[in-house]
C-alpha positions as CSV (number, residue, x, y, z in Angstrom):
1,M,-10.6,26.5,0.1
2,N,-7.1,26.7,-1.5
3,G,-6.2,23.9,-3.9
4,I,-3.0,21.8,-3.6
5,S,-0.5,22.2,-6.3
6,W,1.5,19.4,-7.7
7,S,4.6,21.1,-6.3
8,W,3.4,20.0,-2.9
9,F,3.7,16.4,-3.9
10,R,7.2,17.2,-5.3
11,Y,7.7,18.4,-1.7
12,N,10.3,21.0,-2.7
13,E,12.5,18.0,-3.7
14,S,15.2,19.2,-1.3
15,R,12.9,17.5,1.4
16,A,12.0,14.5,-0.7
17,R,14.1,12.1,1.1
18,L,12.6,11.6,4.3
19,E,14.6,9.1,6.3
20,D,11.9,8.7,8.9
21,M,9.8,7.0,6.3
22,K,12.1,4.0,5.7
23,R,9.9,1.2,6.5
24,V,8.1,-2.0,5.4
25,I,4.4,-1.8,5.3
26,A,2.3,-5.0,4.9
27,L,-1.2,-4.5,3.4
28,A,-3.3,-7.1,4.8
29,N,-6.9,-8.0,5.3
30,Q,-8.0,-11.9,5.2
31,K,-11.3,-10.7,3.4
32,G,-10.9,-10.6,-0.5
33,G,-12.2,-7.9,-2.7
34,V,-11.5,-4.9,-0.4
35,G,-9.0,-3.1,-2.6
36,K,-5.8,-4.5,-1.1
37,T,-3.9,-5.0,-4.5
38,T,-5.5,-1.9,-6.1
39,T,-4.1,0.1,-3.0
40,A,-0.6,-1.6,-3.2
41,V,-0.1,-0.7,-6.9
42,N,-1.4,2.7,-6.8
43,L,0.1,3.6,-3.5
44,A,3.5,2.6,-4.8
45,A,3.1,4.7,-7.9
46,S,1.9,7.7,-5.9
47,L,4.7,7.5,-3.3
48,T,7.1,7.2,-6.3
49,A,5.6,10.4,-7.5
50,T,6.6,12.1,-4.4
51,K,10.4,11.0,-5.0
52,R,10.4,8.1,-2.7
53,R,12.2,5.0,-3.7
54,V,9.7,2.4,-3.4
55,L,9.7,-1.5,-3.7
56,L,6.4,-3.4,-4.1
57,I,6.4,-7.2,-3.2
58,D,3.8,-9.3,-4.5
59,L,3.1,-12.1,-1.9
60,D,-0.2,-13.3,-3.4
61,P,-0.2,-16.4,-5.5
62,Q,-2.8,-14.9,-7.7
63,G,-0.2,-12.4,-8.8
64,N,-2.7,-9.6,-9.4
65,A,-0.2,-6.9,-8.3
66,T,2.3,-8.2,-10.8
67,M,-0.3,-8.2,-13.7
68,G,-1.6,-4.7,-12.5
69,C,2.0,-3.4,-12.9
70,G,2.0,-4.5,-16.6
71,I,4.3,-7.6,-15.9
72,D,3.5,-11.0,-17.2
73,K,3.4,-13.2,-14.1
74,H,3.8,-16.4,-16.2
75,A,7.0,-15.2,-17.9
76,Q,9.3,-14.6,-14.8
77,S,12.3,-16.7,-14.0
78,R,12.6,-15.3,-10.5
79,T,9.7,-14.5,-8.1
80,S,8.9,-14.0,-4.5
81,C,8.6,-17.8,-4.3
82,D,12.2,-18.2,-5.0
83,V,13.2,-15.5,-2.6
84,L,11.2,-17.1,0.3
85,L,12.7,-20.4,-0.4
86,G,16.2,-19.1,-0.6
87,D,16.6,-20.1,-4.2
88,C,17.9,-16.5,-5.1
89,G,18.4,-13.3,-3.4
90,A,15.9,-10.4,-3.2
91,V,17.8,-8.2,-5.5
92,E,17.8,-10.9,-8.1
93,A,14.1,-11.0,-8.3
94,L,13.3,-7.4,-8.6
95,L,12.0,-5.7,-11.8
96,P,11.5,-2.1,-12.8
97,V,7.9,-1.1,-13.4
98,E,7.6,1.0,-16.6
99,Y,4.5,2.9,-15.5
100,G,5.1,3.9,-12.1
101,G,8.9,4.0,-11.7
102,F,9.1,1.7,-8.7
103,M,10.6,-1.9,-8.4
104,L,8.5,-5.0,-8.1
105,M,9.1,-8.4,-6.8
106,P,6.6,-10.4,-8.9
107,A,4.7,-13.5,-8.0
108,N,2.7,-16.2,-9.5
109,Q,0.9,-19.5,-8.6
110,D,4.3,-21.0,-7.6
111,L,3.8,-19.3,-4.2
112,T,1.3,-21.7,-3.2
113,A,4.0,-24.5,-3.5
114,A,6.3,-22.3,-1.6
115,E,3.7,-22.0,1.3
116,I,3.4,-25.8,1.4
117,R,7.1,-26.2,1.8
118,L,7.4,-23.4,4.4
119,L,4.8,-25.4,6.5
120,T,7.1,-28.4,6.5
121,M,10.0,-26.4,8.0
122,A,10.7,-27.0,11.6
123,V,12.2,-23.7,12.5
124,G,12.6,-20.2,11.1
125,R,9.8,-20.5,8.4
126,E,8.1,-17.3,9.5
127,F,11.3,-15.2,9.3
128,K,12.1,-16.1,5.7
129,L,10.9,-12.8,4.2
130,R,12.4,-10.6,6.8
131,N,15.8,-12.3,6.5
132,A,15.6,-12.0,2.6
133,L,14.8,-8.3,2.7
134,S,17.7,-7.4,4.9
135,P,20.2,-6.7,2.2
136,V,17.9,-4.4,0.3
137,R,16.1,-2.6,3.1
138,G,18.4,0.3,2.9
139,D,17.8,0.8,-0.8
140,F,14.3,1.9,-0.4
141,D,12.2,4.5,1.5
142,V,9.1,2.4,1.5
143,I,8.6,-1.4,0.9
144,L,5.0,-2.3,0.3
145,V,3.9,-6.2,0.6
146,D,0.8,-7.1,-1.0
147,C,-0.5,-10.0,1.2
148,P,-2.9,-12.9,0.1
149,P,-6.6,-12.7,1.4
150,S,-6.0,-15.0,4.2
151,L,-4.1,-15.3,7.4
152,N,-1.7,-18.0,6.3
153,M,2.2,-18.7,6.3
154,L,2.7,-16.1,3.6
155,T,0.8,-13.3,5.3
156,L,2.6,-14.3,8.6
157,N,6.0,-13.8,6.7
158,A,4.9,-10.3,5.7
159,L,3.8,-9.5,9.2
160,V,7.0,-10.7,10.8
161,A,9.0,-8.7,8.1
162,A,6.9,-5.5,8.4
163,D,7.3,-2.4,10.7
164,S,3.5,-1.8,10.2
165,V,0.1,-2.8,8.7
166,M,-2.0,-1.0,6.5
167,V,-5.7,-2.5,6.4
168,P,-7.7,-1.7,3.4
169,M,-11.4,-2.3,4.1
170,Q,-14.7,-1.5,2.7
171,C,-17.2,0.0,5.2
172,E,-19.7,-2.8,5.5
173,Y,-20.6,-5.2,8.4
174,Y,-18.7,-8.2,7.5
175,A,-15.5,-6.0,7.2
176,L,-15.8,-5.2,10.9
177,E,-15.9,-8.9,11.7
178,G,-12.9,-9.8,9.8
179,L,-11.1,-6.7,11.4
180,T,-11.4,-8.1,14.8
181,S,-9.8,-11.3,13.8
182,L,-7.1,-9.4,12.0
183,M,-6.3,-7.2,14.9
184,Q,-6.0,-10.2,17.3
185,T,-3.5,-11.8,15.0
186,I,-1.5,-8.6,14.8
187,E,-1.4,-8.3,18.5
188,Q,-0.3,-11.9,18.9
189,I,2.5,-11.4,16.4
190,K,3.7,-8.3,18.1
191,D,3.6,-10.0,21.5
192,S,5.6,-13.1,20.4
193,I,7.7,-12.5,17.3
194,N,7.7,-8.9,16.0
195,P,7.5,-6.4,18.9
196,V,8.0,-3.3,16.6
197,L,4.8,-4.1,14.5
198,E,2.2,-1.3,14.5
199,I,-1.0,-0.3,12.7
200,E,0.0,2.0,9.8
201,G,-3.8,2.7,9.4
202,L,-7.1,1.6,8.4
203,L,-8.0,2.7,4.7
204,R,-11.5,3.0,3.9
205,T,-11.8,1.8,0.1
206,M,-14.6,1.8,-2.4
207,F,-16.3,4.2,-0.3
208,D,-19.7,5.8,-1.4
209,P,-21.0,8.6,1.0
210,R,-24.4,8.2,-0.3
211,N,-24.6,4.8,1.4
212,N,-25.9,5.0,5.0
213,L,-24.3,1.8,6.1
214,A,-21.0,2.9,4.8
215,N,-21.2,6.1,6.7
216,E,-22.3,4.4,9.9
217,V,-19.5,1.6,9.7
218,S,-17.1,4.7,8.9
219,A,-18.1,6.5,12.1
220,Q,-17.8,3.2,14.1
221,L,-14.2,2.9,12.9
222,I,-13.3,6.4,13.8
223,E,-14.8,5.9,17.2
224,H,-12.7,2.8,18.0
225,F,-9.5,3.6,16.2
226,G,-9.4,7.4,16.1
227,E,-6.3,8.8,14.2
228,K,-5.5,5.3,13.1
229,V,-8.1,5.7,10.4
230,F,-6.7,7.5,7.4
231,R,-8.6,10.7,6.8
232,T,-8.2,9.9,2.9
233,M,-11.0,7.7,1.6
234,I,-10.7,6.0,-1.7
235,P,-14.0,6.3,-3.6
236,R,-15.5,3.8,-6.0
237,N,-14.1,4.6,-9.3
238,V,-14.3,3.2,-12.8
239,R,-10.8,4.3,-13.8
240,L,-9.3,2.5,-10.8
241,A,-11.1,-0.7,-11.6
242,E,-10.1,-0.7,-15.4
243,A,-6.3,0.5,-14.9
244,P,-5.2,-3.0,-14.0
245,S,-6.4,-4.4,-17.5
246,F,-4.1,-1.8,-19.1
247,G,-1.2,-2.9,-16.8
248,K,-0.9,0.6,-15.2
249,P,-1.5,2.4,-11.9
250,A,-4.5,4.8,-12.2
251,L,-2.1,7.6,-12.2
252,F,-0.8,6.6,-15.5
253,H,-4.1,5.6,-16.9
254,D,-6.1,8.7,-16.2
255,K,-4.4,11.2,-13.8
256,E,-7.4,13.3,-13.5
257,S,-9.6,10.5,-12.1
258,R,-10.8,10.6,-8.5
259,G,-9.2,7.3,-7.8
260,A,-5.7,8.4,-9.0
261,L,-6.1,11.7,-6.9
262,A,-7.2,9.9,-3.9
263,Y,-4.1,7.7,-3.8
264,L,-1.9,10.9,-4.3
265,A,-3.8,12.3,-1.3
266,L,-3.2,9.1,0.7
267,A,0.7,9.4,-0.2
268,G,0.5,12.9,1.0
269,E,-1.2,12.2,4.4
270,M,1.5,9.5,5.0
271,I,4.1,11.8,4.5
272,R,2.5,14.5,6.6
273,R,2.1,12.0,9.4
274,D,5.7,11.3,9.3
275,E,6.6,14.9,9.4
276,L,4.3,16.1,12.1
277,P,3.4,12.9,14.1
278,G,0.3,13.5,16.1
279,A,0.0,17.2,15.0
280,P,-3.9,18.3,14.7
281,P,-4.7,19.9,11.5
282,G,-5.0,23.4,13.2
283,D,-1.3,23.2,13.8
284,L,-0.3,22.9,10.1
285,P,1.1,26.2,8.4
286,P,-1.5,28.0,6.3
287,G,-1.6,27.0,2.7
288,D,0.3,23.8,3.3
289,L,-2.6,21.5,4.2
290,P,-2.0,17.7,3.7
291,P,-3.7,16.2,0.6
292,G,-5.3,13.6,3.0
293,D,-7.4,16.4,4.6
294,L,-9.3,17.1,1.3
295,P,-11.8,15.1,-0.8
296,P,-10.2,14.3,-4.1
297,G,-12.6,16.5,-5.8
298,D,-11.2,19.6,-4.2
299,L,-7.9,19.4,-6.1
300,P,-8.2,21.7,-9.1
301,P,-7.7,20.3,-12.7
302,G,-4.8,22.9,-13.2
303,D,-2.9,21.3,-10.4
304,L,-2.7,17.8,-11.8
305,P,0.7,16.2,-12.4
306,G,1.0,16.5,-16.3
307,D,4.6,15.8,-16.4
308,L,4.7,12.1,-15.3
309,P,6.4,9.7,-17.8
310,G,3.7,7.8,-19.5
311,A,0.9,9.8,-18.0
312,P,-1.8,10.7,-20.6
313,V,-2.3,14.4,-21.3
């Protein structure tokens, strides 16, 4: 099998600005510990590596995405809390991420108070994030929103503001139970508030192919959701787990790790979906396979991104 060179991810640079990819993607799952924040941070870094302009919004009071980007959540004067409550504009709360090159709207525990205040509002409380993002949407190719692990007012704001929802999930029994509830919520929001809301895709995280249950659940997901299930699977990986403690995405912590390569593959799959919507793999030009179609281990070491700023060599 032919390897995929880093030049594929650069995507010839002349084609790097895909206008079709301009959208807001909410990463949501009411079940905690499924790799939602890990996906948000590492996908932001990987999409930025493909020359996309990316904004990551931390909408979780835990502020894990903020800390995972190397930014102290306790030292911020403006956060997503201020944006939601209208105390500042979105652009005033944005920070550049040193290791990653994307922009971040940070969060901390103040978001809990913001949610309580939103609940006391009589009208328009679910549109706060959508309205706040209107002035900056055109400045980014992709806006990722890291939602809290619950279907609360913060998550509702994210789903109303979003064009699509990415659902990171583990392949286990309880994950299927929670998925049903989330899908019902998405349909309700689509029918009543946000008619353009779609499923971006289901992402299998912390996947271990040696686990029979994981393989069974994975097969069920593909049977019920078909091409909505990303072909890229994120493996269990030590480097992914330890990268947040260094305040870096895995791509800048260990660019050769399977976790970092998996998120690059996911970014490539998303780009390919936009370019050839619905095209089966057989219709792709020879030698130009999307990274999402390959397990991370199939990318040769010689084709790794060695020229990323801040990346270890």
